[in-house]
PDBQT receptor file of N, H, CA, C and O in Angstrom, charges set to zero:
ATOM      1  N   UNK A   1       2.725  -9.252   4.982  1.00  0.00    +0.000 N 
ATOM      2  CA  UNK A   1       3.939  -8.481   4.809  1.00  0.00    +0.000 C 
ATOM      3  C   UNK A   1       4.456  -8.573   3.371  1.00  0.00    +0.000 C 
ATOM      4  O   UNK A   1       5.036  -7.623   2.846  1.00  0.00    +0.000 OA
ATOM      5  N   UNK A   2       4.236  -9.729   2.748  1.00  0.00    +0.000 N 
ATOM      6  H   UNK A   2       3.765 -10.501   3.175  1.00  0.00    +0.000 HD
ATOM      7  CA  UNK A   2       4.706  -9.885   1.371  1.00  0.00    +0.000 C 
ATOM      8  C   UNK A   2       3.990  -8.907   0.447  1.00  0.00    +0.000 C 
ATOM      9  O   UNK A   2       4.606  -8.324  -0.445  1.00  0.00    +0.000 OA
ATOM     10  N   UNK A   3       2.674  -8.728   0.663  1.00  0.00    +0.000 N 
ATOM     11  H   UNK A   3       2.173  -9.202   1.388  1.00  0.00    +0.000 HD
ATOM     12  CA  UNK A   3       1.920  -7.792  -0.160  1.00  0.00    +0.000 C 
ATOM     13  C   UNK A   3       2.447  -6.369   0.024  1.00  0.00    +0.000 C 
ATOM     14  O   UNK A   3       2.594  -5.635  -0.952  1.00  0.00    +0.000 OA
ATOM     15  N   UNK A   4       2.727  -5.982   1.243  1.00  0.00    +0.000 N 
ATOM     16  H   UNK A   4       2.608  -6.579   2.037  1.00  0.00    +0.000 HD
ATOM     17  CA  UNK A   4       3.233  -4.633   1.519  1.00  0.00    +0.000 C 
ATOM     18  C   UNK A   4       4.583  -4.441   0.833  1.00  0.00    +0.000 C 
ATOM     19  O   UNK A   4       4.834  -3.393   0.237  1.00  0.00    +0.000 OA
ATOM     20  N   UNK A   5       5.446  -5.440   0.913  1.00  0.00    +0.000 N 
ATOM     21  H   UNK A   5       5.242  -6.292   1.397  1.00  0.00    +0.000 HD
ATOM     22  CA  UNK A   5       6.747  -5.352   0.250  1.00  0.00    +0.000 C 
ATOM     23  C   UNK A   5       6.582  -5.179  -1.259  1.00  0.00    +0.000 C 
ATOM     24  O   UNK A   5       7.227  -4.324  -1.866  1.00  0.00    +0.000 OA
ATOM     25  N   UNK A   6       5.721  -5.989  -1.857  1.00  0.00    +0.000 N 
ATOM     26  H   UNK A   6       5.197  -6.683  -1.365  1.00  0.00    +0.000 HD
ATOM     27  CA  UNK A   6       5.480  -5.886  -3.298  1.00  0.00    +0.000 C 
ATOM     28  C   UNK A   6       4.905  -4.532  -3.663  1.00  0.00    +0.000 C 
ATOM     29  O   UNK A   6       5.272  -3.954  -4.686  1.00  0.00    +0.000 OA
ATOM     30  N   UNK A   7       4.010  -4.025  -2.837  1.00  0.00    +0.000 N 
ATOM     31  H   UNK A   7       3.711  -4.495  -2.006  1.00  0.00    +0.000 HD
ATOM     32  CA  UNK A   7       3.393  -2.727  -3.078  1.00  0.00    +0.000 C 
ATOM     33  C   UNK A   7       4.421  -1.602  -3.030  1.00  0.00    +0.000 C 
ATOM     34  O   UNK A   7       4.399  -0.702  -3.868  1.00  0.00    +0.000 OA
ATOM     35  N   UNK A   8       5.317  -1.652  -2.056  1.00  0.00    +0.000 N 
ATOM     36  H   UNK A   8       5.336  -2.384  -1.374  1.00  0.00    +0.000 HD
ATOM     37  CA  UNK A   8       6.352  -0.628  -1.932  1.00  0.00    +0.000 C 
ATOM     38  C   UNK A   8       7.300  -0.670  -3.123  1.00  0.00    +0.000 C 
ATOM     39  O   UNK A   8       7.618   0.370  -3.701  1.00  0.00    +0.000 OA
ATOM     40  N   UNK A   9       7.752  -1.863  -3.492  1.00  0.00    +0.000 N 
ATOM     41  H   UNK A   9       7.494  -2.707  -3.022  1.00  0.00    +0.000 HD
ATOM     42  CA  UNK A   9       8.673  -1.982  -4.630  1.00  0.00    +0.000 C 
ATOM     43  C   UNK A   9       8.009  -1.471  -5.907  1.00  0.00    +0.000 C 
ATOM     44  O   UNK A   9       8.630  -0.733  -6.672  1.00  0.00    +0.000 OA
ATOM     45  N   UNK A  10       6.768  -1.852  -6.142  1.00  0.00    +0.000 N 
ATOM     46  H   UNK A  10       6.264  -2.452  -5.520  1.00  0.00    +0.000 HD
ATOM     47  CA  UNK A  10       6.068  -1.404  -7.345  1.00  0.00    +0.000 C 
ATOM     48  C   UNK A  10       5.860   0.107  -7.339  1.00  0.00    +0.000 C 
ATOM     49  O   UNK A  10       6.039   0.762  -8.367  1.00  0.00    +0.000 OA
ATOM     50  N   UNK A  11       5.487   0.659  -6.200  1.00  0.00    +0.000 N 
ATOM     51  H   UNK A  11       5.342   0.128  -5.366  1.00  0.00    +0.000 HD
ATOM     52  CA  UNK A  11       5.247   2.103  -6.123  1.00  0.00    +0.000 C 
ATOM     53  C   UNK A  11       6.523   2.900  -6.349  1.00  0.00    +0.000 C 
ATOM     54  O   UNK A  11       6.504   3.934  -7.017  1.00  0.00    +0.000 OA
ATOM     55  N   UNK A  12       7.638   2.417  -5.790  1.00  0.00    +0.000 N 
ATOM     56  H   UNK A  12       7.653   1.576  -5.248  1.00  0.00    +0.000 HD
ATOM     57  CA  UNK A  12       8.905   3.107  -6.012  1.00  0.00    +0.000 C 
ATOM     58  C   UNK A  12       9.345   3.002  -7.465  1.00  0.00    +0.000 C 
ATOM     59  O   UNK A  12       9.855   3.967  -8.034  1.00  0.00    +0.000 OA
ATOM     60  N   UNK A  13       9.149   1.839  -8.063  1.00  0.00    +0.000 N 
ATOM     61  H   UNK A  13       8.734   1.056  -7.601  1.00  0.00    +0.000 HD
ATOM     62  CA  UNK A  13       9.481   1.679  -9.484  1.00  0.00    +0.000 C 
ATOM     63  C   UNK A  13       8.634   2.625 -10.328  1.00  0.00    +0.000 C 
ATOM     64  O   UNK A  13       9.144   3.284 -11.234  1.00  0.00    +0.000 OA
ATOM     65  N   UNK A  14       7.339   2.689 -10.026  1.00  0.00    +0.000 N 
ATOM     66  H   UNK A  14       6.925   2.154  -9.290  1.00  0.00    +0.000 HD
ATOM     67  CA  UNK A  14       6.432   3.549 -10.781  1.00  0.00    +0.000 C 
ATOM     68  C   UNK A  14       6.822   5.018 -10.635  1.00  0.00    +0.000 C 
ATOM     69  O   UNK A  14       6.787   5.768 -11.610  1.00  0.00    +0.000 OA
ATOM     70  N   UNK A  15       7.188   5.430  -9.432  1.00  0.00    +0.000 N 
ATOM     71  H   UNK A  15       7.216   4.821  -8.640  1.00  0.00    +0.000 HD
ATOM     72  CA  UNK A  15       7.607   6.815  -9.198  1.00  0.00    +0.000 C 
ATOM     73  C   UNK A  15       8.897   7.130  -9.956  1.00  0.00    +0.000 C 
ATOM     74  O   UNK A  15       9.010   8.184 -10.583  1.00  0.00    +0.000 OA
ATOM     75  N   UNK A  16       9.857   6.228  -9.899  1.00  0.00    +0.000 N 
ATOM     76  H   UNK A  16       9.766   5.372  -9.390  1.00  0.00    +0.000 HD
ATOM     77  CA  UNK A  16      11.118   6.431 -10.613  1.00  0.00    +0.000 C 
ATOM     78  C   UNK A  16      10.884   6.504 -12.115  1.00  0.00    +0.000 C 
ATOM     79  O   UNK A  16      11.446   7.362 -12.796  1.00  0.00    +0.000 OA
ATOM     80  N   UNK A  17      10.061   5.611 -12.626  1.00  0.00    +0.000 N 
ATOM     81  H   UNK A  17       9.604   4.914 -12.073  1.00  0.00    +0.000 HD
ATOM     82  CA  UNK A  17       9.756   5.599 -14.048  1.00  0.00    +0.000 C 
ATOM     83  C   UNK A  17       9.034   6.890 -14.464  1.00  0.00    +0.000 C 
ATOM     84  O   UNK A  17       9.315   7.451 -15.523  1.00  0.00    +0.000 OA
ATOM     85  N   UNK A  18       8.115   7.349 -13.632  1.00  0.00    +0.000 N 
ATOM     86  H   UNK A  18       7.887   6.893 -12.772  1.00  0.00    +0.000 HD
ATOM     87  CA  UNK A  18       7.407   8.590 -13.927  1.00  0.00    +0.000 C 
ATOM     88  C   UNK A  18       8.338   9.788 -13.977  1.00  0.00    +0.000 C 
ATOM     89  O   UNK A  18       8.196  10.650 -14.844  1.00  0.00    +0.000 OA
ATOM     90  N   UNK A  19       9.286   9.849 -13.055  1.00  0.00    +0.000 N 
ATOM     91  H   UNK A  19       9.400   9.149 -12.351  1.00  0.00    +0.000 HD
ATOM     92  CA  UNK A  19      10.254  10.959 -13.055  1.00  0.00    +0.000 C 
ATOM     93  C   UNK A  19      11.127  10.932 -14.305  1.00  0.00    +0.000 C 
ATOM     94  O   UNK A  19      11.450  11.978 -14.868  1.00  0.00    +0.000 OA
ATOM     95  N   UNK A  20      11.504   9.735 -14.732  1.00  0.00    +0.000 N 
ATOM     96  H   UNK A  20      11.241   8.885 -14.274  1.00  0.00    +0.000 HD
ATOM     97  CA  UNK A  20      12.332   9.621 -15.940  1.00  0.00    +0.000 C 
ATOM     98  C   UNK A  20      11.591  10.087 -17.186  1.00  0.00    +0.000 C 
ATOM     99  O   UNK A  20      12.207  10.541 -18.150  1.00  0.00    +0.000 OA
ATOM    100  N   UNK A  21      10.289   9.974 -17.162  1.00  0.00    +0.000 N 
ATOM    101  H   UNK A  21       9.789   9.605 -16.379  1.00  0.00    +0.000 HD
ATOM    102  CA  UNK A  21       9.487  10.352 -18.328  1.00  0.00    +0.000 C 
ATOM    103  C   UNK A  21       8.829  11.714 -18.165  1.00  0.00    +0.000 C 
ATOM    104  O   UNK A  21       7.889  12.038 -18.891  1.00  0.00    +0.000 OA
ATOM    105  N   UNK A  22       9.312  12.512 -17.221  1.00  0.00    +0.000 N 
ATOM    106  H   UNK A  22      10.076  12.249 -16.632  1.00  0.00    +0.000 HD
ATOM    107  CA  UNK A  22       8.898  13.900 -17.117  1.00  0.00    +0.000 C 
ATOM    108  C   UNK A  22       7.658  14.180 -16.290  1.00  0.00    +0.000 C 
ATOM    109  O   UNK A  22       7.169  15.310 -16.309  1.00  0.00    +0.000 OA
ATOM    110  N   UNK A  23       7.134  13.218 -15.575  1.00  0.00    +0.000 N 
ATOM    111  H   UNK A  23       7.532  12.300 -15.560  1.00  0.00    +0.000 HD
ATOM    112  CA  UNK A  23       5.985  13.473 -14.710  1.00  0.00    +0.000 C 
ATOM    113  C   UNK A  23       6.454  14.178 -13.444  1.00  0.00    +0.000 C 
ATOM    114  O   UNK A  23       7.588  13.977 -13.009  1.00  0.00    +0.000 OA
ATOM    115  N   UNK A  24       5.607  14.992 -12.858  1.00  0.00    +0.000 N 
ATOM    116  H   UNK A  24       4.686  15.155 -13.212  1.00  0.00    +0.000 HD
ATOM    117  CA  UNK A  24       6.017  15.671 -11.619  1.00  0.00    +0.000 C 
ATOM    118  C   UNK A  24       6.187  14.666 -10.485  1.00  0.00    +0.000 C 
ATOM    119  O   UNK A  24       5.427  13.701 -10.389  1.00  0.00    +0.000 OA
ATOM    120  N   UNK A  25       7.175  14.887  -9.631  1.00  0.00    +0.000 N 
ATOM    121  H   UNK A  25       7.791  15.670  -9.709  1.00  0.00    +0.000 HD
ATOM    122  CA  UNK A  25       7.421  13.935  -8.537  1.00  0.00    +0.000 C 
ATOM    123  C   UNK A  25       6.322  13.999  -7.471  1.00  0.00    +0.000 C 
ATOM    124  O   UNK A  25       5.685  15.033  -7.268  1.00  0.00    +0.000 OA
ATOM    125  N   UNK A  26       6.125  12.878  -6.809  1.00  0.00    +0.000 N 
ATOM    126  H   UNK A  26       6.642  12.038  -6.973  1.00  0.00    +0.000 HD
ATOM    127  CA  UNK A  26       5.183  12.784  -5.703  1.00  0.00    +0.000 C 
ATOM    128  C   UNK A  26       5.986  12.916  -4.415  1.00  0.00    +0.000 C 
ATOM    129  O   UNK A  26       7.040  12.294  -4.274  1.00  0.00    +0.000 OA
ATOM    130  N   UNK A  27       5.499  13.716  -3.480  1.00  0.00    +0.000 N 
ATOM    131  H   UNK A  27       4.643  14.220  -3.594  1.00  0.00    +0.000 HD
ATOM    132  CA  UNK A  27       6.227  13.885  -2.221  1.00  0.00    +0.000 C 
ATOM    133  C   UNK A  27       6.182  12.592  -1.416  1.00  0.00    +0.000 C 
ATOM    134  O   UNK A  27       5.333  11.730  -1.644  1.00  0.00    +0.000 OA
ATOM    135  N   UNK A  28       7.100  12.474  -0.486  1.00  0.00    +0.000 N 
ATOM    136  H   UNK A  28       7.790  13.174  -0.301  1.00  0.00    +0.000 HD
ATOM    137  CA  UNK A  28       7.162  11.262   0.336  1.00  0.00    +0.000 C 
ATOM    138  C   UNK A  28       5.901  11.111   1.186  1.00  0.00    +0.000 C 
ATOM    139  O   UNK A  28       5.447   9.991   1.420  1.00  0.00    +0.000 OA
ATOM    140  N   UNK A  29       5.336  12.215   1.646  1.00  0.00    +0.000 N 
ATOM    141  H   UNK A  29       5.705  13.125   1.456  1.00  0.00    +0.000 HD
ATOM    142  CA  UNK A  29       4.108  12.164   2.447  1.00  0.00    +0.000 C 
ATOM    143  C   UNK A  29       2.953  11.637   1.594  1.00  0.00    +0.000 C 
ATOM    144  O   UNK A  29       2.170  10.809   2.060  1.00  0.00    +0.000 OA
ATOM    145  N   UNK A  30       2.841  12.103   0.363  1.00  0.00    +0.000 N 
ATOM    146  H   UNK A  30       3.476  12.776  -0.015  1.00  0.00    +0.000 HD
ATOM    147  CA  UNK A  30       1.785  11.629  -0.529  1.00  0.00    +0.000 C 
ATOM    148  C   UNK A  30       1.969  10.143  -0.847  1.00  0.00    +0.000 C 
ATOM    149  O   UNK A  30       0.995   9.393  -0.913  1.00  0.00    +0.000 OA
ATOM    150  N   UNK A  31       3.209   9.727  -1.040  1.00  0.00    +0.000 N 
ATOM    151  H   UNK A  31       4.000  10.335  -0.986  1.00  0.00    +0.000 HD
ATOM    152  CA  UNK A  31       3.489   8.324  -1.347  1.00  0.00    +0.000 C 
ATOM    153  C   UNK A  31       3.125   7.423  -0.170  1.00  0.00    +0.000 C 
ATOM    154  O   UNK A  31       2.557   6.348  -0.366  1.00  0.00    +0.000 OA
ATOM    155  N   UNK A  32       3.442   7.847   1.031  1.00  0.00    +0.000 N 
ATOM    156  H   UNK A  32       3.903   8.720   1.190  1.00  0.00    +0.000 HD
ATOM    157  CA  UNK A  32       3.099   7.068   2.228  1.00  0.00    +0.000 C 
ATOM    158  C   UNK A  32       1.588   6.980   2.389  1.00  0.00    +0.000 C 
ATOM    159  O   UNK A  32       1.064   5.914   2.713  1.00  0.00    +0.000 OA
ATOM    160  N   UNK A  33       0.880   8.084   2.169  1.00  0.00    +0.000 N 
ATOM    161  H   UNK A  33       1.305   8.950   1.906  1.00  0.00    +0.000 HD
ATOM    162  CA  UNK A  33      -0.585   8.061   2.254  1.00  0.00    +0.000 C 
ATOM    163  C   UNK A  33      -1.185   7.127   1.211  1.00  0.00    +0.000 C 
ATOM    164  O   UNK A  33      -2.132   6.395   1.499  1.00  0.00    +0.000 OA
ATOM    165  N   UNK A  34      -0.636   7.152   0.002  1.00  0.00    +0.000 N 
ATOM    166  H   UNK A  34       0.133   7.747  -0.232  1.00  0.00    +0.000 HD
ATOM    167  CA  UNK A  34      -1.114   6.279  -1.066  1.00  0.00    +0.000 C 
ATOM    168  C   UNK A  34      -0.903   4.813  -0.700  1.00  0.00    +0.000 C 
ATOM    169  O   UNK A  34      -1.805   3.994  -0.875  1.00  0.00    +0.000 OA
ATOM    170  N   UNK A  35       0.279   4.479  -0.195  1.00  0.00    +0.000 N 
ATOM    171  H   UNK A  35       1.012   5.145  -0.053  1.00  0.00    +0.000 HD
ATOM    172  CA  UNK A  35       0.572   3.103   0.206  1.00  0.00    +0.000 C 
ATOM    173  C   UNK A  35      -0.344   2.659   1.340  1.00  0.00    +0.000 C 
ATOM    174  O   UNK A  35      -0.861   1.541   1.322  1.00  0.00    +0.000 OA
ATOM    175  N   UNK A  36      -0.547   3.525   2.323  1.00  0.00    +0.000 N 
ATOM    176  H   UNK A  36      -0.128   4.433   2.338  1.00  0.00    +0.000 HD
ATOM    177  CA  UNK A  36      -1.418   3.196   3.447  1.00  0.00    +0.000 C 
ATOM    178  C   UNK A  36      -2.839   2.926   2.972  1.00  0.00    +0.000 C 
ATOM    179  O   UNK A  36      -3.474   1.965   3.406  1.00  0.00    +0.000 OA
ATOM    180  N   UNK A  37      -3.329   3.767   2.092  1.00  0.00    +0.000 N 
ATOM    181  H   UNK A  37      -2.813   4.548   1.740  1.00  0.00    +0.000 HD
ATOM    182  CA  UNK A  37      -4.691   3.594   1.583  1.00  0.00    +0.000 C 
ATOM    183  C   UNK A  37      -4.818   2.303   0.776  1.00  0.00    +0.000 C 
ATOM    184  O   UNK A  37      -5.828   1.605   0.878  1.00  0.00    +0.000 OA
ATOM    185  N   UNK A  38      -3.812   1.984  -0.018  1.00  0.00    +0.000 N 
ATOM    186  H   UNK A  38      -2.992   2.551  -0.101  1.00  0.00    +0.000 HD
ATOM    187  CA  UNK A  38      -3.861   0.762  -0.808  1.00  0.00    +0.000 C 
ATOM    188  C   UNK A  38      -3.865  -0.479   0.078  1.00  0.00    +0.000 C 
ATOM    189  O   UNK A  38      -4.574  -1.442  -0.211  1.00  0.00    +0.000 OA
ATOM    190  N   UNK A  39      -3.082  -0.465   1.153  1.00  0.00    +0.000 N 
ATOM    191  H   UNK A  39      -2.506   0.318   1.388  1.00  0.00    +0.000 HD
ATOM    192  CA  UNK A  39      -3.064  -1.610   2.067  1.00  0.00    +0.000 C 
ATOM    193  C   UNK A  39      -4.410  -1.733   2.771  1.00  0.00    +0.000 C 
ATOM    194  O   UNK A  39      -4.946  -2.835   2.890  1.00  0.00    +0.000 OA
ATOM    195  N   UNK A  40      -4.965  -0.606   3.240  1.00  0.00    +0.000 N 
ATOM    196  H   UNK A  40      -4.529   0.289   3.142  1.00  0.00    +0.000 HD
ATOM    197  CA  UNK A  40      -6.268  -0.663   3.907  1.00  0.00    +0.000 C 
ATOM    198  C   UNK A  40      -7.355  -1.160   2.963  1.00  0.00    +0.000 C 
ATOM    199  O   UNK A  40      -8.214  -1.943   3.369  1.00  0.00    +0.000 OA
ATOM    200  N   UNK A  41      -7.330  -0.716   1.713  1.00  0.00    +0.000 N 
ATOM    201  H   UNK A  41      -6.633  -0.080   1.383  1.00  0.00    +0.000 HD
ATOM    202  CA  UNK A  41      -8.313  -1.183   0.735  1.00  0.00    +0.000 C 
ATOM    203  C   UNK A  41      -8.161  -2.677   0.467  1.00  0.00    +0.000 C 
ATOM    204  O   UNK A  41      -9.159  -3.385   0.331  1.00  0.00    +0.000 OA
ATOM    205  N   UNK A  42      -6.926  -3.162   0.391  1.00  0.00    +0.000 N 
ATOM    206  H   UNK A  42      -6.115  -2.587   0.502  1.00  0.00    +0.000 HD
ATOM    207  CA  UNK A  42      -6.675  -4.582   0.155  1.00  0.00    +0.000 C 
ATOM    208  C   UNK A  42      -7.210  -5.415   1.306  1.00  0.00    +0.000 C 
ATOM    209  O   UNK A  42      -7.874  -6.428   1.085  1.00  0.00    +0.000 OA
ATOM    210  N   UNK A  43      -6.923  -4.993   2.544  1.00  0.00    +0.000 N 
ATOM    211  H   UNK A  43      -6.384  -4.171   2.724  1.00  0.00    +0.000 HD
ATOM    212  CA  UNK A  43      -7.403  -5.727   3.714  1.00  0.00    +0.000 C 
ATOM    213  C   UNK A  43      -8.925  -5.709   3.764  1.00  0.00    +0.000 C 
ATOM    214  O   UNK A  43      -9.554  -6.727   4.052  1.00  0.00    +0.000 OA
ATOM    215  N   UNK A  44      -9.511  -4.558   3.485  1.00  0.00    +0.000 N 
ATOM    216  H   UNK A  44      -9.000  -3.731   3.251  1.00  0.00    +0.000 HD
ATOM    217  CA  UNK A  44     -10.971  -4.449   3.504  1.00  0.00    +0.000 C 
ATOM    218  C   UNK A  44     -11.620  -5.350   2.460  1.00  0.00    +0.000 C 
ATOM    219  O   UNK A  44     -12.648  -5.969   2.731  1.00  0.00    +0.000 OA
ATOM    220  N   UNK A  45     -11.032  -5.427   1.278  1.00  0.00    +0.000 N 
ATOM    221  H   UNK A  45     -10.196  -4.924   1.058  1.00  0.00    +0.000 HD
ATOM    222  CA  UNK A  45     -11.614  -6.262   0.230  1.00  0.00    +0.000 C 
ATOM    223  C   UNK A  45     -11.533  -7.746   0.593  1.00  0.00    +0.000 C 
ATOM    224  O   UNK A  45     -12.441  -8.513   0.271  1.00  0.00    +0.000 OA
ATOM    225  N   UNK A  46     -10.461  -8.151   1.256  1.00  0.00    +0.000 N 
ATOM    226  H   UNK A  46      -9.724  -7.528   1.517  1.00  0.00    +0.000 HD
ATOM    227  CA  UNK A  46     -10.339  -9.542   1.685  1.00  0.00    +0.000 C 
ATOM    228  C   UNK A  46     -11.371  -9.852   2.764  1.00  0.00    +0.000 C 
ATOM    229  O   UNK A  46     -12.006 -10.907   2.740  1.00  0.00    +0.000 OA
ATOM    230  N   UNK A  47     -11.534  -8.934   3.703  1.00  0.00    +0.000 N 
ATOM    231  H   UNK A  47     -11.018  -8.078   3.723  1.00  0.00    +0.000 HD
ATOM    232  CA  UNK A  47     -12.494  -9.142   4.789  1.00  0.00    +0.000 C 
ATOM    233  C   UNK A  47     -13.917  -9.223   4.257  1.00  0.00    +0.000 C 
ATOM    234  O   UNK A  47     -14.726  -9.985   4.786  1.00  0.00    +0.000 OA
ATOM    235  N   UNK A  48     -14.239  -8.451   3.222  1.00  0.00    +0.000 N 
ATOM    236  H   UNK A  48     -13.582  -7.832   2.793  1.00  0.00    +0.000 HD
ATOM    237  CA  UNK A  48     -15.582  -8.476   2.641  1.00  0.00    +0.000 C 
ATOM    238  C   UNK A  48     -15.887  -9.804   1.958  1.00  0.00    +0.000 C 
ATOM    239  O   UNK A  48     -17.047 -10.206   1.875  1.00  0.00    +0.000 OA
ATOM    240  N   UNK A  49     -14.864 -10.479   1.475  1.00  0.00    +0.000 N 
ATOM    241  H   UNK A  49     -13.921 -10.152   1.543  1.00  0.00    +0.000 HD
ATOM    242  CA  UNK A  49     -15.065 -11.772   0.826  1.00  0.00    +0.000 C 
ATOM    243  C   UNK A  49     -15.186 -12.911   1.830  1.00  0.00    +0.000 C 
ATOM    244  O   UNK A  49     -15.390 -14.062   1.444  1.00  0.00    +0.000 OA
ATOM    245  N   UNK A  50     -15.060 -12.597   3.113  1.00  0.00    +0.000 N 
ATOM    246  H   UNK A  50     -14.895 -11.662   3.427  1.00  0.00    +0.000 HD
ATOM    247  CA  UNK A  50     -15.276 -13.594   4.148  1.00  0.00    +0.000 C 
ATOM    248  C   UNK A  50     -14.092 -14.484   4.461  1.00  0.00    +0.000 C 
ATOM    249  O   UNK A  50     -14.264 -15.542   5.065  1.00  0.00    +0.000 OA
ATOM    250  N   UNK A  51     -12.896 -14.083   4.067  1.00  0.00    +0.000 N 
ATOM    251  H   UNK A  51     -12.756 -13.223   3.576  1.00  0.00    +0.000 HD
ATOM    252  CA  UNK A  51     -11.713 -14.874   4.362  1.00  0.00    +0.000 C 
ATOM    253  C   UNK A  51     -11.315 -14.621   5.814  1.00  0.00    +0.000 C 
ATOM    254  O   UNK A  51     -10.803 -13.548   6.133  1.00  0.00    +0.000 OA
ATOM    255  N   UNK A  52     -11.538 -15.577   6.683  1.00  0.00    +0.000 N 
ATOM    256  H   UNK A  52     -11.954 -16.449   6.424  1.00  0.00    +0.000 HD
ATOM    257  CA  UNK A  52     -11.308 -15.416   8.105  1.00  0.00    +0.000 C 
ATOM    258  C   UNK A  52      -9.852 -15.402   8.529  1.00  0.00    +0.000 C 
ATOM    259  O   UNK A  52      -9.544 -15.052   9.669  1.00  0.00    +0.000 OA
ATOM    260  N   UNK A  53      -8.953 -15.778   7.631  1.00  0.00    +0.000 N 
ATOM    261  H   UNK A  53      -9.203 -16.062   6.706  1.00  0.00    +0.000 HD
ATOM    262  CA  UNK A  53      -7.533 -15.819   7.985  1.00  0.00    +0.000 C 
ATOM    263  C   UNK A  53      -6.963 -14.430   8.248  1.00  0.00    +0.000 C 
ATOM    264  O   UNK A  53      -5.953 -14.290   8.938  1.00  0.00    +0.000 OA
ATOM    265  N   UNK A  54      -7.605 -13.411   7.702  1.00  0.00    +0.000 N 
ATOM    266  H   UNK A  54      -8.425 -13.525   7.141  1.00  0.00    +0.000 HD
ATOM    267  CA  UNK A  54      -7.058 -12.059   7.795  1.00  0.00    +0.000 C 
ATOM    268  C   UNK A  54      -7.876 -11.160   8.705  1.00  0.00    +0.000 C 
ATOM    269  O   UNK A  54      -7.875  -9.942   8.529  1.00  0.00    +0.000 OA
ATOM    270  N   UNK A  55      -8.578 -11.739   9.677  1.00  0.00    +0.000 N 
ATOM    271  H   UNK A  55      -8.579 -12.729   9.820  1.00  0.00    +0.000 HD
ATOM    272  CA  UNK A  55      -9.423 -10.948  10.570  1.00  0.00    +0.000 C 
ATOM    273  C   UNK A  55      -8.624  -9.922  11.376  1.00  0.00    +0.000 C 
ATOM    274  O   UNK A  55      -9.111  -8.814  11.604  1.00  0.00    +0.000 OA
ATOM    275  N   UNK A  56      -7.436 -10.259  11.803  1.00  0.00    +0.000 N 
ATOM    276  H   UNK A  56      -7.041 -11.158  11.617  1.00  0.00    +0.000 HD
ATOM    277  CA  UNK A  56      -6.645  -9.344  12.623  1.00  0.00    +0.000 C 
ATOM    278  C   UNK A  56      -5.710  -8.440  11.851  1.00  0.00    +0.000 C 
ATOM    279  O   UNK A  56      -4.953  -7.676  12.450  1.00  0.00    +0.000 OA
ATOM    280  N   UNK A  57      -5.749  -8.512  10.526  1.00  0.00    +0.000 N 
ATOM    281  H   UNK A  57      -6.364  -9.132  10.039  1.00  0.00    +0.000 HD
ATOM    282  CA  UNK A  57      -4.810  -7.727   9.718  1.00  0.00    +0.000 C 
ATOM    283  C   UNK A  57      -4.968  -6.224   9.910  1.00  0.00    +0.000 C 
ATOM    284  O   UNK A  57      -3.976  -5.509  10.054  1.00  0.00    +0.000 OA
ATOM    285  N   UNK A  58      -6.203  -5.742   9.914  1.00  0.00    +0.000 N 
ATOM    286  H   UNK A  58      -7.009  -6.323   9.797  1.00  0.00    +0.000 HD
ATOM    287  CA  UNK A  58      -6.414  -4.305  10.034  1.00  0.00    +0.000 C 
ATOM    288  C   UNK A  58      -5.897  -3.813  11.387  1.00  0.00    +0.000 C 
ATOM    289  O   UNK A  58      -5.269  -2.757  11.460  1.00  0.00    +0.000 OA
ATOM    290  N   UNK A  59      -6.155  -4.566  12.454  1.00  0.00    +0.000 N 
ATOM    291  H   UNK A  59      -6.666  -5.424  12.394  1.00  0.00    +0.000 HD
ATOM    292  CA  UNK A  59      -5.670  -4.172  13.780  1.00  0.00    +0.000 C 
ATOM    293  C   UNK A  59      -4.132  -4.182  13.806  1.00  0.00    +0.000 C 
ATOM    294  O   UNK A  59      -3.517  -3.286  14.384  1.00  0.00    +0.000 OA
ATOM    295  N   UNK A  60      -3.521  -5.179  13.192  1.00  0.00    +0.000 N 
ATOM    296  H   UNK A  60      -4.020  -5.907  12.722  1.00  0.00    +0.000 HD
ATOM    297  CA  UNK A  60      -2.055  -5.236  13.158  1.00  0.00    +0.000 C 
ATOM    298  C   UNK A  60      -1.490  -4.092  12.331  1.00  0.00    +0.000 C 
ATOM    299  O   UNK A  60      -0.464  -3.512  12.685  1.00  0.00    +0.000 OA
ATOM    300  N   UNK A  61      -2.163  -3.767  11.223  1.00  0.00    +0.000 N 
ATOM    301  H   UNK A  61      -2.996  -4.238  10.935  1.00  0.00    +0.000 HD
ATOM    302  CA  UNK A  61      -1.678  -2.685  10.370  1.00  0.00    +0.000 C 
ATOM    303  C   UNK A  61      -1.703  -1.356  11.112  1.00  0.00    +0.000 C 
ATOM    304  O   UNK A  61      -0.736  -0.595  11.060  1.00  0.00    +0.000 OA
ATOM    305  N   UNK A  62      -2.812  -1.073  11.808  1.00  0.00    +0.000 N 
ATOM    306  H   UNK A  62      -3.597  -1.691  11.850  1.00  0.00    +0.000 HD
ATOM    307  CA  UNK A  62      -2.892   0.181  12.563  1.00  0.00    +0.000 C 
ATOM    308  C   UNK A  62      -1.972   0.141  13.788  1.00  0.00    +0.000 C 
ATOM    309  O   UNK A  62      -1.449   1.178  14.197  1.00  0.00    +0.000 OA
ATOM    310  N   UNK A  63      -1.771  -1.026  14.369  1.00  0.00    +0.000 N 
ATOM    311  H   UNK A  63      -2.196  -1.868  14.037  1.00  0.00    +0.000 HD
ATOM    312  CA  UNK A  63      -0.892  -1.152  15.523  1.00  0.00    +0.000 C 
ATOM    313  C   UNK A  63       0.569  -0.959  15.178  1.00  0.00    +0.000 C 
ATOM    314  O   UNK A  63       1.359  -0.558  16.032  1.00  0.00    +0.000 OA
ATOM    315  N   UNK A  64       0.941  -1.238  13.940  1.00  0.00    +0.000 N 
ATOM    316  H   UNK A  64       0.299  -1.565  13.246  1.00  0.00    +0.000 HD
ATOM    317  CA  UNK A  64       2.331  -1.114  13.526  1.00  0.00    +0.000 C 
ATOM    318  C   UNK A  64       2.713   0.316  13.162  1.00  0.00    +0.000 C 
ATOM    319  O   UNK A  64       3.891   0.623  12.982  1.00  0.00    +0.000 OA
ATOM    320  N   UNK A  65       1.730   1.174  13.056  1.00  0.00    +0.000 N 
ATOM    321  H   UNK A  65       0.773   0.924  13.202  1.00  0.00    +0.000 HD
ATOM    322  CA  UNK A  65       2.008   2.547  12.647  1.00  0.00    +0.000 C 
ATOM    323  C   UNK A  65       2.225   3.413  13.807  1.00  0.00    +0.000 C 
ATOM    324  O   UNK A  65       2.473   4.608  13.648  1.00  0.00    +0.000 OA
TER     325      UNK A  65
């Protein structure tokens, strides 16, 4: 959960900063998809390294949605 919180805060900061500097805004649907993909990639990379502590993370992530 800490990683997800950090990811959300960073993504919102990045979006706000981009808008201030004239970049086109990202829709909320695109932002949610980006966050979801980043979390899935993070969980997958941990699982590939053989860390057994996070075996149920992917199931919990999909179960929470």
